[in-house]
C-alpha positions in Angstrom: -14.1 0.2 -17.8 -12.5 2.1 -20.7 -12.2 0.5 -24.1 -8.5 1.6 -24.3 -7.8 -1.0 -21.5 -5.4 -3.6 -22.2 -4.3 -6.9 -20.2 -1.2 -7.8 -19.1 -1.1 -11.6 -17.9 1.3 -12.9 -15.1 1.7 -16.2 -13.1 2.7 -16.1 -9.6 1.3 -12.6 -8.4 -1.3 -12.6 -5.6 -2.3 -8.7 -5.3 -4.2 -9.1 -2.4 -1.1 -10.7 -0.5 1.3 -8.3 -2.2 -1.0 -5.4 -1.0 -2.0 -6.4 2.5 2.2 -7.4 3.1 3.0 -4.0 4.6 5.4 -2.4 1.9 5.3 1.4 0.7 2.3 0.3 -1.5 0.3 -0.8 1.1 0.8 2.7 3.0 0.2 5.2 0.0 -2.3 3.5 -2.4 -5.6 2.3 -2.0 -6.9 -1.1 -3.5 -10.6 -1.9 -3.5 -11.0 -5.6 -2.5 -14.8 -5.6 -3.8 -13.6 -4.6 -7.4 -10.2 -5.5 -7.6 -9.1 -2.2 -8.2 -5.9 -0.7 -7.5 -5.0 3.3 -7.5 -1.7 5.0 -6.5 0.0 8.3 -7.1 3.2 7.9 -9.3 5.1 11.3 -9.9 2.4 13.6 -11.0 0.0 11.5 -12.2 -1.9 8.4 -11.1 -2.3 5.1 -11.9 -5.2 2.6 -11.9 -4.9 -0.9 -12.4 -7.6 -3.5 -12.4 -7.1 -7.1 -11.1 -8.8 -10.5 -11.9 -8.2 -14.2 -11.6 -5.6 -16.0 -9.2 -1.8 -16.2 -8.6 -1.9 -18.9 -10.9 -3.2 -16.8 -13.8 -3.4 -13.0 -12.9 -5.0 -10.6 -15.3 -4.2 -6.8 -14.8 -6.1 -4.4 -16.7 -4.8 -0.7 -17.5 -4.2 2.2 -19.7 -1.5 1.0 -22.0 0.6 3.9 -21.0 0.7 2.7 -17.7 1.9 -1.2 -18.4 5.9 -0.8 -18.1 5.4 1.4 -14.8 3.0 -1.1 -13.4 5.1 -4.0 -14.5 8.1 -2.0 -13.1 6.1 -1.3 -9.7 5.0 -4.3 -9.0 7.9 -6.3 -10.2 6.2 -8.6 -12.9 9.5 -9.2 -14.7 10.6 -11.6 -11.5 11.3 -15.5 -12.0 9.4 -16.1 -9.3 10.0 -20.1 -9.9 13.4 -19.2 -9.7 13.2 -17.3 -6.3 10.8 -19.6 -4.6 13.4 -22.6 -5.8 16.3 -20.3 -4.3 14.8 -19.5 -0.9 12.6 -22.6 -0.3 15.4 -24.1 2.0 13.4 -26.1 4.4 10.0 -26.7 5.2 8.6 -23.8 6.8 9.6 -21.3 4.2 8.1 -23.9 1.6 4.6 -23.9 3.3 5.1 -20.0 4.0 5.6 -19.6 0.0 2.7 -22.1 -0.5 0.1 -20.2 1.7 1.2 -16.9 0.3 2.2 -17.7 -3.2 2.3 -14.9 -5.4 3.2 -12.0 -3.2 5.7 -9.8 -4.6 7.6 -7.2 -3.6 7.2 -3.7 -5.0 9.4 -1.1 -6.0 8.7 2.5 -4.8 10.3 6.2 -5.5 13.5 6.3 -3.0 11.9 9.4 -0.8 8.3 7.8 -1.0 9.9 4.9 0.8 12.3 6.6 3.1 9.2 8.6 4.3 7.2 5.2 4.7 9.8 3.6 7.0 10.9 6.3 9.2 6.8 6.6 9.8 7.0 2.6 10.5 9.0 2.9 13.4 7.4 1.5 16.4 4.3 1.4 14.4 1.5 -0.9 13.2 0.5 -1.3 9.7 -3.1 0.7 10.3 -1.2 3.8 11.9 1.4 4.0 9.3 -1.0 3.9 6.6 -2.7 6.6 8.3 -0.1 8.8 8.8 1.0 8.7 5.4 -1.9 9.2 3.9 -2.6 12.4 6.0 0.8 13.5 4.7 -0.2 12.8 1.1 -3.2 14.4 1.1 -2.2 17.2 3.5 1.4 18.6 1.7 0.7 16.5 -1.7 -0.1 18.8 -4.9 -3.3 18.0 -6.4 -3.6 15.7 -9.7 -6.3 16.4 -12.4 -7.1 14.3 -15.3 -9.3 15.9 -18.5 -10.4 18.3 -15.5 -11.4 16.2 -12.8 -9.6 15.6 -9.9 -7.7 12.3 -9.1 -5.8 12.4 -6.1 -2.7 14.1 -4.8 0.9 13.4 -5.9 3.5 12.3 -3.1 5.2 15.6 -2.0 9.0 15.5 -2.4 11.8 16.3 -0.1 11.8 19.8 -1.0 8.1 20.1 -0.5 8.3 18.8 3.0 11.1 20.8 4.0 8.6 23.9 4.0 6.2 21.7 6.8 7.0 22.7 10.4 7.2 19.4 13.0 4.0 20.4 14.7 2.4 19.5 11.3 3.6 16.4 10.8 2.9 15.8 14.4 -0.8 16.8 13.3 -0.5 14.0 11.0 -0.1 11.7 13.7 3.6 11.1 13.1 4.2 11.4 17.2 8.1 11.4 17.6 8.6 10.8 14.2 8.1 14.3 12.9 11.2 15.3 14.0 13.1 12.7 11.9 10.6 13.6 9.0 11.8 17.3 9.2 15.5 16.1 9.5 15.6 13.6 6.4 13.6 16.2 4.2 16.2 18.6 5.2 19.2 16.3 4.8 18.1 14.7 1.5 17.1 18.3 0.1 20.6 19.4 0.9 23.2 16.7 1.5 22.0 13.4 -0.3 20.4 13.4 -3.4 18.4 9.7 -3.4 18.2 9.5 -7.1 21.8 9.4 -7.5 22.2 6.2 -5.4 20.3 4.2 -8.4 23.0 1.9 -9.6 25.1 1.6 -6.6 25.8 -1.9 -4.9 23.8 -2.3 -1.7 26.4 -1.9 0.8 27.2 1.3 -0.4 23.5 2.6 -0.6 22.8 1.0 3.0 25.9 2.9 4.3 24.8 6.5 2.7 21.1 6.1 4.0 22.0 5.7 7.1 23.4 8.8 7.4 19.7 10.1 7.2 18.3 11.2 10.5 16.1 8.8 11.8 17.7 5.7 9.3 19.1 2.8 11.1 20.1 -0.7 10.2 16.4 -1.8 9.5 15.0 1.3 8.0 18.0 1.6 5.6 17.7 -2.0 4.6 14.1 -1.7 3.8 14.6 1.4 1.3 17.4 -0.4 -0.4 15.0 -3.3 -0.9 12.0 -1.8 -1.6 13.3 1.8 -3.0 16.0 0.6 -4.9 15.6 -3.3 -5.5 18.1 -4.4 -3.8 16.9 -8.3 -3.2 20.1 -9.3 -1.2 18.8 -6.3 1.4 17.3 -8.5 4.7 15.7 -6.0 7.1 15.2 -7.5 10.4 12.9 -5.7 12.9 11.4 -7.6 16.0 9.1 -9.7 14.1 12.0 -11.0 11.8 14.3 -11.0 14.9 11.9 -13.5 16.7 11.0 -15.4 13.9 14.7 -16.5 12.8 15.5 -17.2 16.4 12.7 -19.2 17.1 13.0 -21.4 13.7 16.6 -21.6 13.7 18.3 -20.9 17.0 16.0 -22.8 19.5 14.5 -19.6 20.6 18.2 -18.0 21.6 18.5 -14.4 21.2 21.1 -13.4 18.5 22.9 -10.2 17.5 21.7 -8.5 14.3 25.0 -8.5 12.7 24.8 -12.4 13.3 21.3 -12.7 11.6 22.1 -10.8 9.0 24.9 -13.2 8.5 22.7 -16.2 8.8 20.3 -14.5 6.4 22.9 -13.9 3.4 24.4 -17.5 3.9 21.0 -19.1 4.1 19.1 -17.3 1.4 21.5 -15.6 -0.8 20.6 -13.1 -3.6 16.9 -13.4 -2.7 17.4 -12.7 0.9 15.0 -9.5 0.7 12.1 -12.1 -0.7 12.5 -14.3 2.0 12.4 -11.7 4.5 9.1 -10.5 2.9 7.4 -14.1 3.5 8.6 -14.6 6.8 7.8 -11.3 8.2 4.4 -11.5 6.6 4.0 -14.7 8.0 4.9 -13.5 11.3 2.9 -10.5 11.6 0.0 -12.7 10.6 0.4 -15.6 12.6 1.6 -13.9 15.6 3.4 -15.9 18.6 1.9 -19.3 16.9 5.6 -19.1 15.5 6.9 -20.1 18.7 5.8 -23.5 18.3 8.1 -24.2 15.2 11.6 -24.9 15.0 13.4 -26.0 11.7 16.6 -27.9 11.7 19.5 -25.7 10.1 
């Protein structure tokens, strides 16, 4: 380990839960569980961070120049005590927080986030990770550090604009290949994702849904993990089923009604509540049907 490494100490952070929770970082980064080492491309460089301790007293070691980026990416400034108090509105959510305490939302480049969640549609974590890594390794620009290959930078929309649909298919994208082609073209010519920074959640979501292949759920995922809009509440099949089982006695509800419910129940940190509910539902699957929480 380099003598230049400096520590960041943080409470209420768990890299294992964070990395396993199906966020963009899950799909494009690499985490060595045995040694506690996280590596991921950032712009035209590579970030390496070393983790030790537990969620009560986590230590992150990295080059001093990388500290700001790591703190930004892993949302280390989030006041988790406040967030937990805000979203812990019933016994099930509180129990889920207790089980996965320290899981953080991550903040990723909007284009990378867009690609990851277009790929995520009707897919599982293992395949999303495989496809994302295939795209990164096939079309990414090589990164070198002191003359040694360190990985590849995630390809921009302009770079992916040159990729034919067939090549995305060869990466395993399946029916999503055409959406990746269309999204690259749209974002290269019609929508500068960086210029959405600073806009309201509603404005960002509306603009994102103009991208081919981006619907309600994907737009919310991008708003949440690409722009840090914590009020976004992505609703996929897992979250829909979880909300219906927990709060509506298993009765089917419209997505619009569930959005309204989540906004009222979880407020400004709804995105964090969604991530804990999603992670729990994905891990526990049909066991959630045994729960019912009084509203």
